[in-house]
C-alpha positions in Angstrom: 29.4 68.4 14.0 26.5 68.7 11.6 23.4 66.7 12.5 23.0 63.5 10.6 26.8 63.0 10.2 28.3 60.8 13.0 31.8 59.5 13.0 33.3 56.9 15.2 37.0 56.0 15.2 38.6 53.1 16.9 42.4 52.6 17.2 43.7 49.1 17.8 47.1 48.8 19.5 47.3 45.2 18.5 50.3 44.2 16.5 51.2 40.9 15.0 53.4 39.3 12.3 50.4 39.7 9.9 49.8 43.3 10.8 52.9 44.9 12.4 51.4 48.5 12.3 48.5 50.1 14.2 45.0 49.3 12.9 42.4 52.0 12.5 38.7 51.3 12.0 36.4 54.3 11.5 32.7 54.5 10.7 31.3 57.7 9.4 27.6 58.0 9.1 26.3 59.8 6.1 22.8 60.9 5.1 21.9 57.6 3.3 24.7 55.3 4.1 27.6 54.4 6.5 31.2 54.5 5.4 33.5 52.1 7.3 37.2 52.7 6.5 39.6 50.0 7.7 43.3 51.0 7.6 45.9 48.3 8.3 43.1 46.0 9.6 43.4 42.9 11.6 41.7 39.8 10.2 39.4 39.7 13.3 38.1 43.2 12.5 37.4 42.4 8.9 35.8 39.0 9.7 33.5 40.7 12.4 32.3 43.3 9.9 31.9 40.6 7.2 29.7 38.6 9.5 27.6 41.6 10.3 27.1 42.6 6.6 27.0 39.0 5.2 30.1 39.3 3.0 31.5 36.2 1.2 34.4 34.6 3.2 36.5 34.4 0.0 36.2 38.1 -0.5 37.4 38.6 3.1 40.4 36.4 2.3 41.1 38.4 -0.9 41.1 41.8 0.8 43.4 40.5 3.6 45.9 39.4 0.9 48.0 42.4 0.2 48.9 41.5 -3.4 45.7 40.1 -4.8 45.0 40.6 -8.5 42.3 43.2 -9.4 38.8 41.6 -9.5 35.1 42.4 -9.2 32.4 40.1 -7.7 28.8 41.1 -7.9 26.0 39.9 -5.5 22.3 40.7 -5.1 22.8 43.2 -2.2 26.4 44.4 -2.8 29.5 44.1 -4.9 33.2 43.6 -4.1 36.1 45.0 -6.0 39.9 45.1 -5.6 41.7 48.0 -7.3 45.4 48.7 -7.6 47.1 52.1 -7.5 50.7 53.3 -7.5 52.3 53.8 -4.1 52.7 57.5 -3.1 56.4 57.2 -1.9 59.0 55.5 -4.0 61.5 53.5 -2.0 64.7 51.7 -3.0 64.1 48.5 -4.9 60.9 47.5 -6.7 57.9 48.9 -4.9 54.6 47.1 -4.6 51.3 48.4 -5.8 48.9 49.8 -3.3 45.7 47.8 -3.0 42.2 49.1 -2.3 39.4 46.6 -1.4 35.8 47.9 -1.6 32.4 46.5 -0.5 29.5 48.6 -1.7 25.8 48.2 -1.0 22.7 50.4 -1.0 23.3 51.7 2.6 27.0 51.0 3.3 30.5 51.5 1.9 33.5 49.6 3.2 37.0 50.3 2.2 40.0 48.2 3.2 43.6 49.4 2.6 47.0 49.5 4.3 47.5 53.2 4.8 49.7 54.0 1.8 46.9 55.6 -0.2 47.3 59.1 1.2 44.5 60.8 -0.9 42.0 58.2 0.6 43.4 58.9 4.1 43.0 62.6 3.6 39.4 62.2 2.3 38.6 60.1 5.4 40.0 62.8 7.7 37.8 65.5 6.0 34.7 63.4 6.5 35.6 62.6 10.1 36.8 66.1 11.3 34.8 68.4 9.0 37.9 70.5 8.2 36.3 71.2 4.8 32.6 71.3 5.7 31.3 72.1 2.2 33.1 69.1 0.7 32.2 66.9 3.6 28.5 67.7 3.1 28.8 66.9 -0.6 30.6 63.6 0.1 28.2 62.3 2.8 25.0 63.9 1.6 24.7 61.7 -1.5 24.8 58.0 -2.0 27.5 55.5 -1.3 28.1 55.2 -5.1 28.9 59.0 -5.2 31.4 58.7 -2.3 33.1 55.7 -4.1 33.4 57.9 -7.2 35.1 60.6 -5.1 37.5 58.0 -3.6 38.5 56.6 -7.0 38.6 60.1 -8.5 41.2 61.4 -6.1 43.3 58.3 -6.5 43.1 58.5 -10.3 44.0 62.2 -10.0 47.1 61.2 -8.0 48.0 58.8 -10.9 47.5 61.7 -13.3 50.0 63.8 -11.3 52.4 60.9 -11.3 52.2 60.7 -15.1 52.9 64.5 -15.4 56.0 64.0 -13.2 57.1 61.4 -15.7 56.8 64.0 -18.5 58.9 66.4 -16.4 61.5 63.6 -15.9 61.5 63.0 -19.7 62.4 66.7 -20.3 65.4 66.3 -17.9 66.3 63.0 -19.5 66.6 64.7 -22.9 69.4 66.9 -21.7 71.2 64.0 -20.0 71.1 61.8 -23.1 73.2 64.4 -25.1 75.5 65.0 -22.2 78.5 62.8 -22.9 80.0 63.4 -19.5 77.1 61.8 -17.6 76.0 58.1 -17.9 72.3 57.9 -18.5 71.6 54.2 -19.2 70.5 53.4 -15.6 68.2 56.5 -15.4 66.6 55.4 -18.6 66.0 51.9 -17.3 64.5 53.1 -14.0 62.2 55.5 -15.8 61.1 52.8 -18.2 60.3 50.6 -15.3 58.2 53.3 -13.7 56.3 53.9 -17.0 55.6 50.1 -17.5 54.5 49.7 -13.9 52.1 52.5 -14.1 50.8 51.2 -17.4 50.1 47.8 -15.9 48.0 49.6 -13.3 46.1 52.0 -15.5 44.9 49.6 -18.2 43.1 47.1 -15.9 41.8 50.1 -13.8 39.9 51.5 -16.7 38.1 48.2 -17.3 37.2 47.8 -13.6 35.9 51.4 -13.3 33.6 50.6 -16.3 32.4 47.6 -14.4 31.9 49.6 -11.2 29.9 52.2 -13.1 27.6 49.4 -14.4 27.2 47.7 -11.0 26.8 50.8 -8.9 23.5 51.6 -10.7 21.8 48.8 -8.7 22.5 50.5 -5.4 21.8 54.1 -6.1 18.9 56.3 -7.3 20.9 58.9 -9.3 21.9 56.5 -12.1 22.4 59.1 -14.9 24.3 61.5 -12.7 26.7 58.8 -11.4 27.2 57.6 -14.9 28.5 61.0 -15.9 30.8 61.1 -12.8 32.3 57.8 -13.6 32.7 58.7 -17.3 34.8 61.7 -16.0 37.1 59.3 -14.1 37.5 57.1 -17.2 38.5 60.2 -19.2 41.2 60.9 -16.6 42.4 57.3 -16.8 42.5 57.6 -20.6 44.7 60.7 -20.2 47.0 58.7 -18.0 47.2 55.8 -20.5 47.7 58.3 -23.4 50.5 60.0 -21.5 52.2 56.7 -20.7 52.0 55.6 -24.4 53.6 58.8 -25.5 56.2 58.6 -22.7 57.0 55.0 -23.7 57.6 56.0 -27.3 59.8 58.9 -26.2 61.8 56.6 -23.9 62.4 54.2 -26.8 63.8 57.1 -28.8 66.0 58.1 -25.9 67.2 54.6 -25.4 68.1 54.2 -29.1 69.7 57.6 -29.1 71.8 56.8 -26.0 72.8 53.5 -27.6 73.9 55.2 -30.9 75.8 57.9 -29.0 77.4 55.4 -26.7 78.4 53.2 -29.7 79.8 56.2 -31.5 81.8 57.2 -28.5 83.1 53.7 -28.1 84.0 53.4 -31.8 86.0 56.7 -31.5 87.9 55.4 -28.5 88.6 52.0 -30.2 89.5 53.8 -33.5 92.0 56.0 -31.7 93.5 53.1 -29.8 93.8 51.1 -33.0 95.6 54.0 -34.8 98.0 54.4 -31.8 98.7 50.7 -31.9 99.3 50.7 -35.7 101.7 53.7 -35.5 103.6 51.8 -32.8 104.1 48.7 -34.9 107.4 49.9 -36.6 109.0 50.8 -33.2 107.8 47.5 -31.8 109.2 45.4 -34.6 112.6 47.2 -34.7 112.8 47.2 -30.9 112.1 43.5 -30.9 115.0 42.8 -33.3 117.5 45.0 -31.5 116.5 43.6 -28.1 117.8 40.2 -29.2 121.3 39.1 -28.0 122.6 38.6 -31.5 124.8 40.5 -33.9 122.7 43.0 -36.0 123.6 45.7 -38.5 124.7 49.0 -36.9 124.6 47.4 -33.5 128.0 48.8 -32.3 129.0 52.2 -31.1 131.1 53.1 -34.1 129.5 55.8 -36.2 128.9 59.5 -36.8 127.2 59.9 -33.4 129.6 57.7 -31.4 127.9 55.7 -28.7 124.4 57.1 -29.7 124.6 56.0 -33.4 122.6 52.8 -32.9 120.0 54.7 -30.8 119.5 57.4 -33.4 119.2 54.9 -36.3 116.6 52.9 -34.4 114.6 56.1 -33.6 114.6 57.1 -37.3 113.7 53.6 -38.5 110.7 53.7 -36.1 109.6 57.3 -36.6 109.8 57.4 -40.4 107.3 54.5 -41.1 105.0 55.8 -38.4 105.0 59.3 -39.9 104.3 57.9 -43.4 101.3 55.8 -42.0 100.0 58.9 -40.1 100.1 61.0 -43.3 98.4 58.2 -45.2 95.6 57.7 -42.5 95.0 61.5 -42.5 94.7 61.5 -46.3 92.1 58.7 -46.1 90.1 60.7 -43.4 90.7 58.2 -40.6 92.3 60.9 -38.5 90.3 64.1 -38.1 90.3 67.1 -35.8 
C-alpha cells in the first residue's frame, strides 16, 4: 500500500431492531485528511465519532434518521449536509430514497449511509484496496472537498444513467401505446411515478450542491479548481432535470394518446353493441307479442307452409325491418368496414 495512505476497516456483528444488518466502519487516511465511511452504522458508532470530532447532537440524530429531509448546517470548523439519491435496485411497491449524510472539515470527511448507494461503496473499495491505484492517488492525494466532489459526482452520474434508462423506456412505451392488443395504462402510471420521484430528488439536489460548493471553500485551499469541479456536477444535474422535463412532457402526450385511443376503442364497441341491439328490436317486439298466451293473427298452423306458417311470418316480420334499418344506418355511415 502506498506510503501516506492508511486504511482501517472494522466490521461490527451487532444487529438490533434499529440496525438489522451488519455495520461497517472504515477509516482511510489520505494525504491531507481522513475519510471515515460508516455503512449501516449503529448509533453508538456515530455518537462516538461525533464526540471525538465535536459534531452537533442534532446532526447525529438527523443522520441516524433514514428518511430525513435534505438539509445543510454550517459551522466554524465543518458543515453537515444530508442528500437524497434514487435507490439502485427497484423493488415492488414504492421504494424509498437513499440518504447520504456528510460531515466535512479541513482535515476530515465523514459519510454515513445504509449501503444502498453502490457507487459510493465501490469508491470506498477502490480507496481501501487500491484496485485502481491511479484513481486512488487522485482521490486521496487532494483535499476532503475534492473527495466529496468525487462522491457526489459518481452518484449524480448514476442518476444520469437512470434518466437515460427512462428515455429508453419511453421509446418502448411509444410502441405499446399504439398496440391495441396490450394494455399500457399501468405501465404509463409506473413510469410517470418514476419520473416524478427522480424529479423530486434532482431539483433540491442542485440547490444543495450549490450550497456545498460555497461552504467547501472554507475548508480547502484550491478554491477556484473545486468551484469548476462542482460546476461540472451542477451541469450534470441540469441535464438530469432537463431530461426529466422532456420525459414528463412526452409521458403526458402518451397518456393523452392512450386515453384517446382507449376512448375510441370503447366507443366502437359501444356503437357496435348499440347497432346490434337496435337491429334486434323488431324481433324482440314481435317475439314478445307471439310469446303471449292470447289469440293473435296468423297464430294457428293453417297456411301455405302448414305447421311452419306462423314461424315463417314471424321471421319475415323481424328480418325485414332489421334489414331496412341496417341499410339506412349504412347509408348514414354509421356502419363501416
